[in-house]
N, C-alpha and C positions, 0 to 999 in steps of 0.2 A: 440536272447533277448539281449543279452548282448551289442550286437553294435549297436542296437535300442535304449536303454537306454545311448549309450556312444551319439550319436548322438544328444539327447534330454539335455543330458547335456551339450553340446557345442553352439548348437542352441539357446536355452532359454535364455543365459547370453548373447551369441550375439546378441540376437535380444533386448534385453536392454540395452545393451551399443548403438546401433544405434540408437532406438529410443529417450536414455538422451542425446545422441550426436546434433541427429535432433531438439529435443526441443531446446538445448542450441545456437545452430545455428540460429535457424528462430525463436527462443520466442514461447510463448504461453501465451499470454494477457487474463486477467479477463475480463469477460462479463456481465454484472450486477451486479448478485447474486452468479457466480459460478467464484470461484476464479481461479488465472492461476499460473507459474509458472516463468521463466526470461521475461524479459521486453527487449525488442531491441528498438532501435534508436540511433541519434546522441548525443552522450557523451559530455556534457558540463562540461570544467575543468576550466572556471574562474570562481570566489564567485559571486554569485548573491546580487545585493547590492539593486534592486527593482522586488519585486516581481509583479507590479501592470499588469504584463503583466496577471495573472492568471485569473484576471477578464474576459478574453476574454473565459475562459475556464469552462463549466458546469461539467465536472468530468476530475479526472486525476489516475493514477494510482500509488498504492502504492506496491514497492518490500521489505518483509522483508526478515529476516533471520530465519532458521528456526532449531532447535535442529538438527536434523540430515543433514543437509548442504544442503536441496534442498530448493531454494527461493520458497514464498508463496508470491503470488501480488495481489490484491485487487482494486477495484475501491472505489473509496472516493468524498466526494466533498472536496472543501478548499474556504477561504475565505482570502483576503486582509486586513490587519489590521493595521493602524500605522508603515509599513514600513517592517511588518513579513508577512509569511506564514503560515497561520493553518489549520490543517486537520481535519477533524469530526468523529466520530466512535457512529454513535446513536444505542442505547440500546432500542428498540421499546417495546420488553416483559418486560424490566428492566435487572436486574440483578447487580453484583459489576462488576466494571473496576478492572482489564482487564479481569476478566475469562468468560467472554460472546463471545469473539473473538480471535481467532486465531492470526489473526497478531497484537491484541494487547499486547497479552501475548507473543508475538515476537520482540515489540519493548519494552516494559519494561524490558526485557532481556537483548537486544541488540540493542539499538536505532539507527543503522546504517541502512538506508533505501536509495533505490535509488525510484525517483520520476518518472516518465513520463507525459508531460505536451507537449501537441502535439505532434510533433515527435522528442522532445529533452528529455535526460536523465540527471538527476541530482541527484549526492551522496552527502546524507547530513544526518544530525542525527535529531531526533526527540524529546520533553521533554514535557511529559502529564502539562498541566496547571490547577492549583490549585487555582490561584488568582480568588477571585468570580470577581471584577470589571474587570478584561480582560475576563473574561470569557462570561460575561454579553454582552460585549461593541461587542466581536468575533462572539457571539450566532447572535447578532442582525444585524453585517454585513451578516452574513450566512442569516436571514432570508430574507433579502434585496436582495441580490444576486441569491436567489432563491425561488421565490416566490409561485411557484407550491410545495413547500417541505413541508411536514407538521411534523413540529418537535413535538419529544417526550416529551417536554419541557427539560428547560435547567439542570435537577436533571438527566436526563438520555441521553445527549449530551456529549461524551467526546471528550475533543479539545485536539489536540499535536502542538506544537510549533515546527515549520522548525528552525532549528540553525545553518545550514551550516555544 
């Protein structure tokens, strides 16, 4: 009995370590409403001066940093406006930013993110946009980019500016 308990005590942590190493090496990307973990791709190290290429991408992935040291990644819409890239978090059921989304809480606590756009990875920071004029203009760009999107209204769409 002691031998079996000892074997289980070794095997279970070993399986957890192997699983985490595998996830780290091969990634576990989000899909639609299912969150993921690490994002993999080709790392871009040069500063991005023109985000207009994002108009060719319907969804991008955002990897945030959790309190417990595991990455948390999600899919989101993005829009290019006035030289900057913006990310969206729509609260369809209402709610208070950032409480309704784990990734929103993560970026408020730690604004460093990893974006995956196509096969490329960009390490950036984000900031919640509160300026009404900017919010309206960016939201209008998103509505134009995503004609199939039913926006819950500007008051329920939270916008994050990618700052580099």
